[in-house]
PyMOL Python script that loads the backbone (N, CA, C, O; Angstrom):
from pymol import cmd

cmd.read_pdbstr("""\
ATOM      1  N   MET A   1      81.176 113.606 124.943  1.00  0.00           N
ATOM      2  CA  MET A   1      81.298 113.104 126.307  1.00  0.00           C
ATOM      3  C   MET A   1      81.397 114.363 127.047  1.00  0.00           C
ATOM      4  O   MET A   1      82.098 115.325 126.732  1.00  0.00           O
ATOM      5  N   SER A   2      80.570 114.255 128.137  1.00  0.00           N
ATOM      6  CA  SER A   2      80.599 115.491 128.936  1.00  0.00           C
ATOM      7  C   SER A   2      81.257 115.260 130.422  1.00  0.00           C
ATOM      8  O   SER A   2      80.972 114.205 130.989  1.00  0.00           O
ATOM      9  N   ILE A   3      81.914 115.971 130.921  1.00  0.00           N
ATOM     10  CA  ILE A   3      82.560 115.992 132.317  1.00  0.00           C
ATOM     11  C   ILE A   3      81.829 116.877 133.156  1.00  0.00           C
ATOM     12  O   ILE A   3      81.545 118.015 132.782  1.00  0.00           O
ATOM     13  N   ASN A   4      81.482 116.388 134.350  1.00  0.00           N
ATOM     14  CA  ASN A   4      80.919 117.232 135.404  1.00  0.00           C
ATOM     15  C   ASN A   4      81.709 117.101 136.560  1.00  0.00           C
ATOM     16  O   ASN A   4      82.022 115.967 136.923  1.00  0.00           O
ATOM     17  N   ILE A   5      82.084 118.104 137.206  1.00  0.00           N
ATOM     18  CA  ILE A   5      82.952 118.137 138.375  1.00  0.00           C
ATOM     19  C   ILE A   5      82.287 119.037 139.512  1.00  0.00           C
ATOM     20  O   ILE A   5      82.570 120.225 139.666  1.00  0.00           O
ATOM     21  N   PRO A   6      81.424 118.374 140.244  1.00  0.00           N
ATOM     22  CA  PRO A   6      80.701 119.123 141.420  1.00  0.00           C
ATOM     23  C   PRO A   6      81.672 119.054 142.609  1.00  0.00           C
ATOM     24  O   PRO A   6      82.553 118.200 142.703  1.00  0.00           O
ATOM     25  N   SER A   7      81.444 120.006 143.493  1.00  0.00           N
ATOM     26  CA  SER A   7      82.111 120.002 144.583  1.00  0.00           C
ATOM     27  C   SER A   7      81.538 119.205 145.775  1.00  0.00           C
ATOM     28  O   SER A   7      80.331 119.378 145.945  1.00  0.00           O
ATOM     29  N   VAL A   8      82.086 118.463 146.537  1.00  0.00           N
ATOM     30  CA  VAL A   8      81.354 117.699 147.679  1.00  0.00           C
ATOM     31  C   VAL A   8      81.813 118.274 148.825  1.00  0.00           C
ATOM     32  O   VAL A   8      82.850 118.931 148.914  1.00  0.00           O
ATOM     33  N   GLY A   9      80.856 117.971 149.920  1.00  0.00           N
ATOM     34  CA  GLY A   9      80.966 118.637 151.276  1.00  0.00           C
ATOM     35  C   GLY A   9      82.232 118.731 151.902  1.00  0.00           C
ATOM     36  O   GLY A   9      82.406 119.580 152.776  1.00  0.00           O
ATOM     37  N   SER A  10      83.367 117.764 151.470  1.00  0.00           N
ATOM     38  CA  SER A  10      84.636 117.919 152.049  1.00  0.00           C
ATOM     39  C   SER A  10      85.433 118.937 151.369  1.00  0.00           C
ATOM     40  O   SER A  10      86.523 119.281 151.828  1.00  0.00           O
ATOM     41  N   GLY A  11      84.905 119.482 150.204  1.00  0.00           N
ATOM     42  CA  GLY A  11      85.633 120.605 149.573  1.00  0.00           C
ATOM     43  C   GLY A  11      86.605 119.923 148.427  1.00  0.00           C
ATOM     44  O   GLY A  11      87.236 120.644 147.654  1.00  0.00           O
ATOM     45  N   ALA A  12      86.675 118.599 148.375  1.00  0.00           N
ATOM     46  CA  ALA A  12      87.354 117.800 147.195  1.00  0.00           C
ATOM     47  C   ALA A  12      86.627 117.688 145.937  1.00  0.00           C
ATOM     48  O   ALA A  12      85.600 117.013 145.995  1.00  0.00           O
ATOM     49  N   PRO A  13      86.927 118.188 144.844  1.00  0.00           N
ATOM     50  CA  PRO A  13      86.144 117.938 143.676  1.00  0.00           C
ATOM     51  C   PRO A  13      86.080 116.334 143.327  1.00  0.00           C
ATOM     52  O   PRO A  13      87.033 115.587 143.547  1.00  0.00           O
ATOM     53  N   VAL A  14      84.875 115.912 142.773  1.00  0.00           N
ATOM     54  CA  VAL A  14      84.762 114.674 142.331  1.00  0.00           C
ATOM     55  C   VAL A  14      84.271 114.709 140.947  1.00  0.00           C
ATOM     56  O   VAL A  14      83.211 115.254 140.641  1.00  0.00           O
ATOM     57  N   ALA A  15      85.161 114.040 139.998  1.00  0.00           N
ATOM     58  CA  ALA A  15      84.730 113.970 138.572  1.00  0.00           C
ATOM     59  C   ALA A  15      83.954 112.920 138.280  1.00  0.00           C
ATOM     60  O   ALA A  15      84.204 111.799 138.723  1.00  0.00           O
ATOM     61  N   THR A  16      82.912 113.183 137.490  1.00  0.00           N
ATOM     62  CA  THR A  16      82.044 112.048 136.718  1.00  0.00           C
ATOM     63  C   THR A  16      82.038 112.337 135.326  1.00  0.00           C
ATOM     64  O   THR A  16      82.057 113.474 134.853  1.00  0.00           O
ATOM     65  N   VAL A  17      82.009 111.203 134.642  1.00  0.00           N
ATOM     66  CA  VAL A  17      82.080 111.234 133.181  1.00  0.00           C
ATOM     67  C   VAL A  17      80.583 110.543 132.675  1.00  0.00           C
ATOM     68  O   VAL A  17      80.108 109.528 133.186  1.00  0.00           O
ATOM     69  N   SER A  18      80.097 111.145 131.814  1.00  0.00           N
ATOM     70  CA  SER A  18      78.744 110.594 131.245  1.00  0.00           C
ATOM     71  C   SER A  18      79.016 110.295 129.697  1.00  0.00           C
ATOM     72  O   SER A  18      79.477 111.204 129.007  1.00  0.00           O
ATOM     73  N   PRO A  19      78.770 109.161 129.185  1.00  0.00           N
ATOM     74  CA  PRO A  19      79.161 108.712 127.870  1.00  0.00           C
ATOM     75  C   PRO A  19      78.243 109.461 127.050  1.00  0.00           C
ATOM     76  O   PRO A  19      77.119 109.748 127.465  1.00  0.00           O
ATOM     77  N   VAL A  20      78.708 109.834 125.774  1.00  0.00           N
ATOM     78  CA  VAL A  20      77.694 110.462 124.804  1.00  0.00           C
ATOM     79  C   VAL A  20      76.728 109.376 124.273  1.00  0.00           C
ATOM     80  O   VAL A  20      77.046 108.215 124.014  1.00  0.00           O
ATOM     81  N   ALA A  21      75.568 109.900 124.158  1.00  0.00           N
ATOM     82  CA  ALA A  21      74.379 108.929 123.825  1.00  0.00           C
ATOM     83  C   ALA A  21      74.645 108.046 122.647  1.00  0.00           C
ATOM     84  O   ALA A  21      74.650 106.820 122.761  1.00  0.00           O
ATOM     85  N   ASN A  22      74.853 108.628 121.580  1.00  0.00           N
ATOM     86  CA  ASN A  22      75.306 107.867 120.370  1.00  0.00           C
ATOM     87  C   ASN A  22      76.712 108.114 119.872  1.00  0.00           C
ATOM     88  O   ASN A  22      76.824 108.897 118.929  1.00  0.00           O
ATOM     89  N   PRO A  23      77.743 107.587 120.347  1.00  0.00           N
ATOM     90  CA  PRO A  23      79.114 107.871 119.941  1.00  0.00           C
ATOM     91  C   PRO A  23      79.200 107.358 118.460  1.00  0.00           C
ATOM     92  O   PRO A  23      78.639 106.361 118.007  1.00  0.00           O
ATOM     93  N   ALA A  24      80.045 108.270 117.774  1.00  0.00           N
ATOM     94  CA  ALA A  24      80.300 107.805 116.334  1.00  0.00           C
ATOM     95  C   ALA A  24      81.056 106.439 116.381  1.00  0.00           C
ATOM     96  O   ALA A  24      81.837 106.076 117.259  1.00  0.00           O
ATOM     97  N   PRO A  25      80.690 105.787 115.320  1.00  0.00           N
ATOM     98  CA  PRO A  25      81.535 104.480 115.208  1.00  0.00           C
ATOM     99  C   PRO A  25      82.858 104.611 114.921  1.00  0.00           C
ATOM    100  O   PRO A  25      83.172 105.546 114.185  1.00  0.00           O
ATOM    101  N   ALA A  26      83.815 103.793 115.388  1.00  0.00           N
ATOM    102  CA  ALA A  26      85.260 103.834 115.102  1.00  0.00           C
ATOM    103  C   ALA A  26      85.369 103.537 113.574  1.00  0.00           C
ATOM    104  O   ALA A  26      84.709 102.652 113.030  1.00  0.00           O
ATOM    105  N   PRO A  27      86.273 104.362 112.911  1.00  0.00           N
ATOM    106  CA  PRO A  27      86.387 104.135 111.499  1.00  0.00           C
ATOM    107  C   PRO A  27      86.952 102.740 111.308  1.00  0.00           C
ATOM    108  O   PRO A  27      87.746 102.264 112.119  1.00  0.00           O
ATOM    109  N   GLN A  28      86.526 102.068 110.195  1.00  0.00           N
ATOM    110  CA  GLN A  28      87.048 100.788 109.747  1.00  0.00           C
ATOM    111  C   GLN A  28      88.389 100.929 109.145  1.00  0.00           C
ATOM    112  O   GLN A  28      88.624 101.812 108.319  1.00  0.00           O
ATOM    113  N   VAL A  29      89.321 100.030 109.562  1.00  0.00           N
ATOM    114  CA  VAL A  29      90.761 100.219 109.177  1.00  0.00           C
ATOM    115  C   VAL A  29      90.819  99.044 108.138  1.00  0.00           C
ATOM    116  O   VAL A  29      90.684  97.866 108.470  1.00  0.00           O
ATOM    117  N   GLN A  30      91.037  99.475 106.823  1.00  0.00           N
ATOM    118  CA  GLN A  30      91.233  98.601 105.687  1.00  0.00           C
ATOM    119  C   GLN A  30      92.631  98.161 105.503  1.00  0.00           C
ATOM    120  O   GLN A  30      93.494  99.032 105.404  1.00  0.00           O
ATOM    121  N   PRO A  31      92.960  96.902 105.444  1.00  0.00           N
ATOM    122  CA  PRO A  31      94.308  96.540 105.091  1.00  0.00           C
ATOM    123  C   PRO A  31      94.869  97.213 103.838  1.00  0.00           C
ATOM    124  O   PRO A  31      94.169  97.520 102.872  1.00  0.00           O
ATOM    125  N   VAL A  32      96.221  97.425 103.930  1.00  0.00           N
ATOM    126  CA  VAL A  32      96.766  98.018 102.979  1.00  0.00           C
ATOM    127  C   VAL A  32      97.296  96.924 101.861  1.00  0.00           C
ATOM    128  O   VAL A  32      98.119  96.069 102.188  1.00  0.00           O
ATOM    129  N   GLN A  33      96.862  96.993 100.756  1.00  0.00           N
ATOM    130  CA  GLN A  33      97.097  95.948  99.635  1.00  0.00           C
ATOM    131  C   GLN A  33      98.233  96.387  98.797  1.00  0.00           C
ATOM    132  O   GLN A  33      98.358  97.580  98.518  1.00  0.00           O
ATOM    133  N   GLN A  34      99.064  95.497  98.380  1.00  0.00           N
ATOM    134  CA  GLN A  34     100.039  95.723  97.396  1.00  0.00           C
ATOM    135  C   GLN A  34      99.522  96.134  96.142  1.00  0.00           C
ATOM    136  O   GLN A  34      98.709  95.355  95.644  1.00  0.00           O
ATOM    137  N   ALA A  35      99.814  97.250  95.456  1.00  0.00           N
ATOM    138  CA  ALA A  35      99.553  97.630  94.237  1.00  0.00           C
ATOM    139  C   ALA A  35      99.948  96.669  93.188  1.00  0.00           C
ATOM    140  O   ALA A  35     101.147  96.402  93.097  1.00  0.00           O
ATOM    141  N   ALA A  36      99.138  96.135  92.414  1.00  0.00           N
ATOM    142  CA  ALA A  36      99.526  95.181  91.409  1.00  0.00           C
ATOM    143  C   ALA A  36     100.223  95.941  90.256  1.00  0.00           C
ATOM    144  O   ALA A  36      99.782  97.021  89.863  1.00  0.00           O
ATOM    145  N   ARG A  37     101.301  95.369  89.730  1.00  0.00           N
ATOM    146  CA  ARG A  37     102.045  96.152  88.668  1.00  0.00           C
ATOM    147  C   ARG A  37     101.097  96.138  87.441  1.00  0.00           C
ATOM    148  O   ARG A  37     100.569  95.099  87.046  1.00  0.00           O
ATOM    149  N   SER A  38     100.924  97.262  86.901  1.00  0.00           N
ATOM    150  CA  SER A  38     100.081  97.357  85.743  1.00  0.00           C
ATOM    151  C   SER A  38     100.863  98.297  84.758  1.00  0.00           C
ATOM    152  O   SER A  38     101.869  98.891  85.147  1.00  0.00           O
ATOM    153  N   SER A  39     100.408  98.418  83.531  1.00  0.00           N
ATOM    154  CA  SER A  39     101.001  99.052  82.525  1.00  0.00           C
ATOM    155  C   SER A  39     100.941 100.567  83.031  1.00  0.00           C
ATOM    156  O   SER A  39     101.744 101.331  82.497  1.00  0.00           O
ATOM    157  N   GLY A  40     100.206 101.012  83.859  1.00  0.00           N
ATOM    158  CA  GLY A  40     100.303 102.370  84.258  1.00  0.00           C
ATOM    159  C   GLY A  40     101.579 102.649  85.203  1.00  0.00           C
ATOM    160  O   GLY A  40     101.957 103.803  85.405  1.00  0.00           O
ATOM    161  N   ASP A  41     102.141 101.670  85.701  1.00  0.00           N
ATOM    162  CA  ASP A  41     103.337 101.820  86.548  1.00  0.00           C
ATOM    163  C   ASP A  41     104.524 101.680  85.686  1.00  0.00           C
ATOM    164  O   ASP A  41     105.587 101.918  86.258  1.00  0.00           O
ATOM    165  N   THR A  42     104.590 101.350  84.449  1.00  0.00           N
ATOM    166  CA  THR A  42     105.918 101.109  83.645  1.00  0.00           C
ATOM    167  C   THR A  42     105.862 102.176  82.536  1.00  0.00           C
ATOM    168  O   THR A  42     104.830 102.629  82.043  1.00  0.00           O
ATOM    169  N   VAL A  43     107.076 102.497  82.230  1.00  0.00           N
ATOM    170  CA  VAL A  43     107.260 103.185  81.098  1.00  0.00           C
ATOM    171  C   VAL A  43     108.053 102.362  80.069  1.00  0.00           C
ATOM    172  O   VAL A  43     109.101 101.811  80.404  1.00  0.00           O
ATOM    173  N   HIS A  44     107.619 102.282  78.961  1.00  0.00           N
ATOM    174  CA  HIS A  44     108.263 101.545  77.777  1.00  0.00           C
ATOM    175  C   HIS A  44     108.929 102.515  76.980  1.00  0.00           C
ATOM    176  O   HIS A  44     108.326 103.472  76.494  1.00  0.00           O
ATOM    177  N   LEU A  45     110.302 102.287  76.801  1.00  0.00           N
ATOM    178  CA  LEU A  45     111.089 103.098  76.052  1.00  0.00           C
ATOM    179  C   LEU A  45     111.185 102.288  74.663  1.00  0.00           C
ATOM    180  O   LEU A  45     111.070 101.064  74.599  1.00  0.00           O
ATOM    181  N   THR A  46     111.398 103.087  73.617  1.00  0.00           N
ATOM    182  CA  THR A  46     111.804 102.558  72.294  1.00  0.00           C
ATOM    183  C   THR A  46     113.224 102.194  72.380  1.00  0.00           C
ATOM    184  O   THR A  46     113.994 102.660  73.220  1.00  0.00           O
ATOM    185  N   SER A  47     113.555 101.284  71.415  1.00  0.00           N
ATOM    186  CA  SER A  47     115.049 100.962  71.250  1.00  0.00           C
ATOM    187  C   SER A  47     115.856 102.200  71.183  1.00  0.00           C
ATOM    188  O   SER A  47     116.893 102.280  71.842  1.00  0.00           O
ATOM    189  N   ALA A  48     115.406 103.278  70.349  1.00  0.00           N
ATOM    190  CA  ALA A  48     116.134 104.470  70.060  1.00  0.00           C
ATOM    191  C   ALA A  48     116.362 105.239  71.505  1.00  0.00           C
ATOM    192  O   ALA A  48     117.405 105.842  71.760  1.00  0.00           O
ATOM    193  N   GLN A  49     115.329 105.143  72.348  1.00  0.00           N
ATOM    194  CA  GLN A  49     115.328 105.825  73.630  1.00  0.00           C
ATOM    195  C   GLN A  49     116.365 105.173  74.574  1.00  0.00           C
ATOM    196  O   GLN A  49     117.111 105.847  75.284  1.00  0.00           O
ATOM    197  N   GLN A  50     116.368 103.841  74.542  1.00  0.00           N
ATOM    198  CA  GLN A  50     117.226 103.088  75.404  1.00  0.00           C
ATOM    199  C   GLN A  50     118.568 103.340  75.048  1.00  0.00           C
ATOM    200  O   GLN A  50     119.417 103.497  75.925  1.00  0.00           O
ATOM    201  N   VAL A  51     118.852 103.395  73.806  1.00  0.00           N
ATOM    202  CA  VAL A  51     120.201 103.784  73.267  1.00  0.00           C
ATOM    203  C   VAL A  51     120.646 105.065  73.579  1.00  0.00           C
ATOM    204  O   VAL A  51     121.834 105.172  73.883  1.00  0.00           O
ATOM    205  N   TYR A  52     119.934 106.076  73.569  1.00  0.00           N
ATOM    206  CA  TYR A  52     120.384 107.401  74.073  1.00  0.00           C
ATOM    207  C   TYR A  52     120.521 107.532  75.545  1.00  0.00           C
ATOM    208  O   TYR A  52     121.343 108.323  76.006  1.00  0.00           O
ATOM    209  N   GLN A  53     119.668 106.710  76.411  1.00  0.00           N
ATOM    210  CA  GLN A  53     119.921 106.782  77.817  1.00  0.00           C
ATOM    211  C   GLN A  53     121.158 106.074  78.122  1.00  0.00           C
ATOM    212  O   GLN A  53     121.977 106.575  78.892  1.00  0.00           O
ATOM    213  N   LEU A  54     121.358 104.877  77.538  1.00  0.00           N
ATOM    214  CA  LEU A  54     122.748 104.091  77.835  1.00  0.00           C
ATOM    215  C   LEU A  54     123.990 105.007  77.462  1.00  0.00           C
ATOM    216  O   LEU A  54     124.993 105.147  78.162  1.00  0.00           O
ATOM    217  N   TYR A  55     123.770 105.546  76.360  1.00  0.00           N
ATOM    218  CA  TYR A  55     124.937 106.354  75.703  1.00  0.00           C
ATOM    219  C   TYR A  55     125.204 107.609  76.548  1.00  0.00           C
ATOM    220  O   TYR A  55     126.357 108.009  76.705  1.00  0.00           O
ATOM    221  N   ASN A  56     124.256 108.170  77.038  1.00  0.00           N
ATOM    222  CA  ASN A  56     124.292 109.274  78.020  1.00  0.00           C
ATOM    223  C   ASN A  56     124.950 108.892  79.392  1.00  0.00           C
ATOM    224  O   ASN A  56     125.580 109.701  80.073  1.00  0.00           O
ATOM    225  N   GLN A  57     124.761 107.699  79.701  1.00  0.00           N
ATOM    226  CA  GLN A  57     125.263 107.201  80.956  1.00  0.00           C
ATOM    227  C   GLN A  57     126.664 106.699  80.722  1.00  0.00           C
ATOM    228  O   GLN A  57     127.303 106.257  81.677  1.00  0.00           O
ATOM    229  N   GLY A  58     127.137 106.735  79.618  1.00  0.00           N
ATOM    230  CA  GLY A  58     128.581 106.487  79.410  1.00  0.00           C
ATOM    231  C   GLY A  58     128.972 105.155  78.880  1.00  0.00           C
ATOM    232  O   GLY A  58     130.152 104.804  78.898  1.00  0.00           O
ATOM    233  N   GLN A  59     127.982 104.368  78.388  1.00  0.00           N
ATOM    234  CA  GLN A  59     128.347 103.145  77.795  1.00  0.00           C
ATOM    235  C   GLN A  59     128.780 103.332  76.421  1.00  0.00           C
ATOM    236  O   GLN A  59     128.374 104.241  75.698  1.00  0.00           O
ATOM    237  N   LYS A  60     129.648 102.406  76.075  1.00  0.00           N
ATOM    238  CA  LYS A  60     130.217 102.469  74.803  1.00  0.00           C
ATOM    239  C   LYS A  60     129.244 102.011  73.758  1.00  0.00           C
ATOM    240  O   LYS A  60     128.327 101.281  74.134  1.00  0.00           O
ATOM    241  N   VAL A  61     129.323 102.336  72.532  1.00  0.00           N
ATOM    242  CA  VAL A  61     128.366 101.775  71.447  1.00  0.00           C
ATOM    243  C   VAL A  61     128.276 100.271  71.298  1.00  0.00           C
ATOM    244  O   VAL A  61     127.218  99.666  71.129  1.00  0.00           O
ATOM    245  N   SER A  62     129.433  99.739  71.372  1.00  0.00           N
ATOM    246  CA  SER A  62     129.399  98.148  71.330  1.00  0.00           C
ATOM    247  C   SER A  62     128.764  97.543  72.445  1.00  0.00           C
ATOM    248  O   SER A  62     128.121  96.502  72.312  1.00  0.00           O
ATOM    249  N   GLU A  63     128.925  98.229  73.740  1.00  0.00           N
ATOM    250  CA  GLU A  63     128.228  97.629  74.924  1.00  0.00           C
ATOM    251  C   GLU A  63     126.752  97.768  74.725  1.00  0.00           C
ATOM    252  O   GLU A  63     126.026  96.824  75.038  1.00  0.00           O
ATOM    253  N   ILE A  64     126.213  98.954  74.192  1.00  0.00           N
ATOM    254  CA  ILE A  64     124.956  99.215  74.002  1.00  0.00           C
ATOM    255  C   ILE A  64     124.363  98.335  73.032  1.00  0.00           C
ATOM    256  O   ILE A  64     123.262  97.840  73.272  1.00  0.00           O
ATOM    257  N   ALA A  65     125.017  98.069  71.888  1.00  0.00           N
ATOM    258  CA  ALA A  65     124.543  97.115  70.906  1.00  0.00           C
ATOM    259  C   ALA A  65     124.396  95.770  71.463  1.00  0.00           C
ATOM    260  O   ALA A  65     123.439  95.094  71.083  1.00  0.00           O
ATOM    261  N   SER A  66     125.284  95.260  72.381  1.00  0.00           N
ATOM    262  CA  SER A  66     125.214  93.876  72.888  1.00  0.00           C
ATOM    263  C   SER A  66     124.129  93.874  73.877  1.00  0.00           C
ATOM    264  O   SER A  66     123.347  92.927  73.799  1.00  0.00           O
ATOM    265  N   SER A  67     123.915  94.827  74.870  1.00  0.00           N
ATOM    266  CA  SER A  67     122.911  94.607  75.744  1.00  0.00           C
ATOM    267  C   SER A  67     121.508  94.692  75.098  1.00  0.00           C
ATOM    268  O   SER A  67     120.575  93.983  75.477  1.00  0.00           O
ATOM    269  N   LEU A  68     121.418  95.517  74.191  1.00  0.00           N
ATOM    270  CA  LEU A  68     120.059  95.490  73.554  1.00  0.00           C
ATOM    271  C   LEU A  68     119.728  94.734  72.324  1.00  0.00           C
ATOM    272  O   LEU A  68     118.732  94.878  71.614  1.00  0.00           O
ATOM    273  N   SER A  69     120.809  93.825  72.165  1.00  0.00           N
ATOM    274  CA  SER A  69     120.737  92.959  71.044  1.00  0.00           C
ATOM    275  C   SER A  69     120.405  93.542  69.691  1.00  0.00           C
ATOM    276  O   SER A  69     119.531  93.100  68.945  1.00  0.00           O
ATOM    277  N   LEU A  70     121.205  94.602  69.440  1.00  0.00           N
ATOM    278  CA  LEU A  70     121.165  95.440  68.261  1.00  0.00           C
ATOM    279  C   LEU A  70     122.508  95.291  67.721  1.00  0.00           C
ATOM    280  O   LEU A  70     123.433  94.811  68.378  1.00  0.00           O
ATOM    281  N   SER A  71     122.628  95.766  66.344  1.00  0.00           N
ATOM    282  CA  SER A  71     123.769  95.775  65.573  1.00  0.00           C
ATOM    283  C   SER A  71     124.504  97.098  65.979  1.00  0.00           C
ATOM    284  O   SER A  71     123.830  98.016  66.446  1.00  0.00           O
ATOM    285  N   VAL A  72     125.721  97.221  65.836  1.00  0.00           N
ATOM    286  CA  VAL A  72     126.578  98.521  66.051  1.00  0.00           C
ATOM    287  C   VAL A  72     126.115  99.551  65.075  1.00  0.00           C
ATOM    288  O   VAL A  72     125.956 100.727  65.403  1.00  0.00           O
ATOM    289  N   ALA A  73     125.885  99.066  63.791  1.00  0.00           N
ATOM    290  CA  ALA A  73     125.369  99.990  62.904  1.00  0.00           C
ATOM    291  C   ALA A  73     123.994 100.749  63.336  1.00  0.00           C
ATOM    292  O   ALA A  73     123.725 101.926  63.096  1.00  0.00           O
ATOM    293  N   THR A  74     123.254  99.884  63.968  1.00  0.00           N
ATOM    294  CA  THR A  74     121.749 100.349  64.297  1.00  0.00           C
ATOM    295  C   THR A  74     121.994 101.358  65.353  1.00  0.00           C
ATOM    296  O   THR A  74     121.321 102.387  65.281  1.00  0.00           O
ATOM    297  N   VAL A  75     122.902 101.228  66.385  1.00  0.00           N
ATOM    298  CA  VAL A  75     123.057 101.951  67.611  1.00  0.00           C
ATOM    299  C   VAL A  75     123.764 103.229  66.982  1.00  0.00           C
ATOM    300  O   VAL A  75     123.473 104.315  67.486  1.00  0.00           O
ATOM    301  N   ASN A  76     124.535 103.200  66.079  1.00  0.00           N
ATOM    302  CA  ASN A  76     125.199 104.403  65.426  1.00  0.00           C
ATOM    303  C   ASN A  76     124.259 105.165  64.701  1.00  0.00           C
ATOM    304  O   ASN A  76     124.281 106.396  64.693  1.00  0.00           O
ATOM    305  N   SER A  77     123.359 104.419  64.037  1.00  0.00           N
ATOM    306  CA  SER A  77     122.417 105.224  63.294  1.00  0.00           C
ATOM    307  C   SER A  77     121.371 105.916  64.375  1.00  0.00           C
ATOM    308  O   SER A  77     120.901 107.002  64.037  1.00  0.00           O
ATOM    309  N   TYR A  78     121.015 105.417  65.521  1.00  0.00           N
ATOM    310  CA  TYR A  78     120.205 106.025  66.419  1.00  0.00           C
ATOM    311  C   TYR A  78     120.857 107.241  67.055  1.00  0.00           C
ATOM    312  O   TYR A  78     120.172 108.206  67.392  1.00  0.00           O
ATOM    313  N   LEU A  79     122.174 107.203  67.221  1.00  0.00           N
ATOM    314  CA  LEU A  79     123.011 108.210  67.681  1.00  0.00           C
ATOM    315  C   LEU A  79     123.526 109.171  66.702  1.00  0.00           C
ATOM    316  O   LEU A  79     124.283 110.086  67.025  1.00  0.00           O
ATOM    317  N   ASN A  80     123.140 108.976  65.570  1.00  0.00           N
ATOM    318  CA  ASN A  80     123.643 109.925  64.272  1.00  0.00           C
ATOM    319  C   ASN A  80     125.089 109.764  64.197  1.00  0.00           C
ATOM    320  O   ASN A  80     125.675 110.746  63.739  1.00  0.00           O
ATOM    321  N   LEU A  81     125.846 108.720  64.551  1.00  0.00           N
ATOM    322  CA  LEU A  81     127.234 108.668  64.549  1.00  0.00           C
ATOM    323  C   LEU A  81     127.687 107.915  63.177  1.00  0.00           C
ATOM    324  O   LEU A  81     126.950 107.051  62.704  1.00  0.00           O
ATOM    325  N   SER A  82     128.779 108.224  62.620  1.00  0.00           N
ATOM    326  CA  SER A  82     129.218 107.500  61.423  1.00  0.00           C
ATOM    327  C   SER A  82     129.993 106.383  61.791  1.00  0.00           C
ATOM    328  O   SER A  82     130.098 105.408  61.046  1.00  0.00           O
ATOM    329  N   SER A  83     130.624 106.471  63.054  1.00  0.00           N
ATOM    330  CA  SER A  83     131.698 105.239  63.250  1.00  0.00           C
ATOM    331  C   SER A  83     131.396 104.685  64.675  1.00  0.00           C
ATOM    332  O   SER A  83     130.387 104.997  65.307  1.00  0.00           O
ATOM    333  N   GLY A  84     132.301 103.885  65.095  1.00  0.00           N
ATOM    334  CA  GLY A  84     132.239 103.145  66.244  1.00  0.00           C
ATOM    335  C   GLY A  84     131.988 103.810  67.686  1.00  0.00           C
ATOM    336  O   GLY A  84     131.695 103.140  68.676  1.00  0.00           O
ATOM    337  N   GLY A  85     132.121 105.066  67.688  1.00  0.00           N
ATOM    338  CA  GLY A  85     131.894 106.021  68.992  1.00  0.00           C
ATOM    339  C   GLY A  85     132.275 105.494  70.147  1.00  0.00           C
ATOM    340  O   GLY A  85     132.146 106.135  71.190  1.00  0.00           O
TER     341      GLY A  85
END
""", "prot")
cmd.dss("prot")
cmd.show_as("cartoon", "prot")
cmd.util.cbc("prot")
cmd.orient("prot")
């Protein structure tokens, strides 16, 4: 786009605008789509990793066993504990 401002006999400037010969097309706006949940968005933890995480968050061995459907002995084994911790 070019702007030409000539002076007119009255001394007041007059602005004229001439459009660009081939203006660039406006960019196409694509709608934002929700990303589908895929295996790339999810981290799968082993039972042992889940046990460690819950134990480090302060849960008791019996609570961990119950919430993960594991035996107390299995949870103790994952944590290398000899008793009910």
